[in-house]
N, C-alpha and C positions, 0 to 999 in steps of 0.2 A: 457484434460487440468485440472490442479489443480483448486480447488475451488478458490484459491487466484487469478488466472488468470481470471476465469469466473466472479467473483464479480467485479474486477477492470474494466474488459471490459464492464460490464453492467453499471458501474458508468460513464465510459467515454462516452458511447452512450447517457446516460441520460443527461450528461453535454452538449454534442454537440447539442442535441435536444432542450434543454432549450435556448442555445445561438441562434440557428436558429429561434426559435419561437420569441425571443425578438428582434433580429436584422436582421432577414431575409429580410424584405422588404427594409430596408435601404441598406443592402449589395447588394441586387439585383439592386436597383436604382443606386448605385455607380458604379457597374460593367457595368450596361447598359449604363450609361453616358460615361464611359471610352470607351466602344465599339463604341458608337456614335462618340466620339471625334476622335478615330482612323479612322473611316470610312470617316469623313470629311477631315482629313489630307491626307488620301490615295486619295480621290477624287480630292483634290486641288494640290496634288503633281505631279511631272513629271511622265509620263507613265513608263519611264525606271526604275524609283525608286520604283514603286508600290510593286513588290514582296518583296523587303527589308522592306518597311513600314508595309506591311501586316504581315510579319513574326515577326517583332519587336513588333507590336501592340498585336499580339496573345500571344507572350511570356509575355508581360507586364500584360495583363489581367489575364493570368493563375497564374503568380507570385503573383499579388496582391490578387487574390482569395485565394491562399495558405497562404499568410501572414495573411489575415483576419481570416481564419479558425484556425490558430494557437493561436489566441487570446482567444479561447473559454475555455481554461484550460484543454481540453481533453488530450492534449499531455502530460502534467504533470502527469495526472492520469495514462496514459499508461506507462510512465517511472516508476512510482511507482509500477504498476502491474508487470513489468518485474522484479523489485527488489524483490517483494514478491514471484514471482515464483522461483527466484534464491534461496531465503532463504528457501522456502518450499522444494526444491530439495535437498539442502545441509542438512537440518534437517532430511530428510528421509534417508539419508545415515549414520546417527549417529548409530553406533553399530548395523546396520541392522542384523537380523530382529527384534531386541528386542524393538526398539524405535518406537512409534506411533506418527503421526503428524496430528493435526486437524487445518485447515486453516480458517481464517475469522470467528471467533466466535462473533456473533452480540450482541450488547447491544443498549440501546435506543439512545445514542448519539455517537455511533462509534463502531468499531470492534476491537477486539484483533487479530492482524495479524496471529499469529500462537501459538498453544499450543503443546509442545513436551512432550510426556509421556514416561518415561523409567524406568528401574529397580531402578535407583538411585534418581528419583525425577520427578517433574513436572516443566516445564519451560514455561513462557509466554514471547513471543518474539515480540518486536516492530521492524519493518523493515523500514529503511530510505535509500534514495538515495540522494547523494549530489555531485554537481559539484564544489562546493566551499569548501575551506579547513576548516576542523574542527580540533580543538586542545584540548587536555586535560589540563585544568588549575586547580589550587587549588580550584577554585570556582565551578568546574564542567566541563562540555563539552561546549565549545564555538564554535558557528557556525551560519549559516544562518537560521536554522530551530528552531522553538520555543520549548524549554525545552524537548528534546527527552528523557532524562534520567527520568524526571518526568512522561512522558507518559508511559515509560516502567514499572515504579513502579505502576502506576494506572492500567495498563493492568493486572499485576500480582495480584493486590488487587481484581480486578473485578472477575477474574477467581477463586481465593480462596474463595471469599464470595459466588459466584454462586455455586461452588461445595459444600460448606458447607450447602447452602440452600437445596441441594439435598441429604444431609446426608453423604457427603464425606468430612471429616475434614482433609485436607492435606495442607502442605506447598507448596507454588508456588513461584519459584524464578524468578525475572525479568531479562530480557535480551534485549539487543539492537543490532540488526544486521545492519551494515552500509555498503552500496555499493557505488561505484562511485569514480571518481578521487579525490574527496575531502576528502577521507578517508586515504590518503597516510601518513598523519602525526600522525595518531592514532596508538599508540603502547601499550597502557595499556590493561590489561586483564579484568579490572573492574573499574567502576566509581561509587562511593557512593553506593556500594552494588548491582549495576547492572552489570551483565556479558556483556562485550563488545566483540561482535563477528564481526570481519572484513571480508568482503566478499572475499577479495583476499587471505585470510588465512583460507578458509572454512575447509581445511583438519585438522586444529588445533581445530576446534570447540569441538570435542569429548573430548579433554583434558581439556577444560574449563568448562565442565559441573559440576555444584555444586552438592554436596550430602546433603541429608536431615537427615541422620542417620537412615533412614528406607528404607529397600529394598522392592519394590513393587513386588508382585507376578503377574503372567500373568493375573490371574482373576481380580486383583485390577486394573491393567492397562486397561484391557478390559472394566471394569465398568466405569472408568473415561472417556474413549473415547466414550463409548455408551451414557453417560449422555450429553456430549458436542454435539455429533452428533444429538441426539434427539432434543436438544434445537435449533440447526441450522435448522433442518427440520421443526420444529414448527414455527420458525420465517419466513421461506420461505413461508409456507402456509399462515401465517398472512399477509405478504407483498403482496402475490398474490390476497388476498381478499381486498387489498387496505386499510388496517387498520394499525394503528401504533402498534409497538411492545409493549406489556404490560410491565409496569414497574416491575422490579425484586426486588425492595427493597434493592438495593445495595448501598444506600447512607448512611447506618448505619456506624458509625466509626468502624475501625478495633480494636478489643480488644487488649490491650497491646501495 
């Protein structure tokens, strides 16, 4: 499984665990009360109707339990995990074998979903899944999610500043990958300087890749990938020790 899938699965498990810790007793009491109610109805009902009542009651309890568990937010995390896996797979097919992909690069208050590193440049990709229509307007991208274009720009900025802090002064282009039925009205190739990658058109992504005017050698690409993976590894060790990720000093304004 890609790191994108592992990280999202971990977040989904953590979200469900928090939900159960907070509401588990009340959920158990509710389901227990429903079981008791079903038992009373079955006991008071006619004998010939008891099999039907038992079956209906069991289905009702199971359905209610399922509905309650969908309220924990973990399902949304799993859907986003699927979208991130799709983006990761599509990016790994870019000009194979020359492009390298690093998933879920962590920072203190969030991850950059993907960084694609190729001969023509470095791309920071924000992945979104939407069931509701998004449209490109003069004011930007309009849809149900909060400012995805700005999130893509922030991701590119974070990666650029982080690489610069490690002695790698390279340009990083922002990109937004959108999956789901809500992307059907999106037809633009870019929005406000952000490359717009539509999931249903992943075969076109290679043609949309921006150039930086500098061609990276294999050694340069390997160095960028190594720095990002070392950062991920260090962050994983820090998290396992139960400590917050150290601040990286990325709040400094971008020059120019």
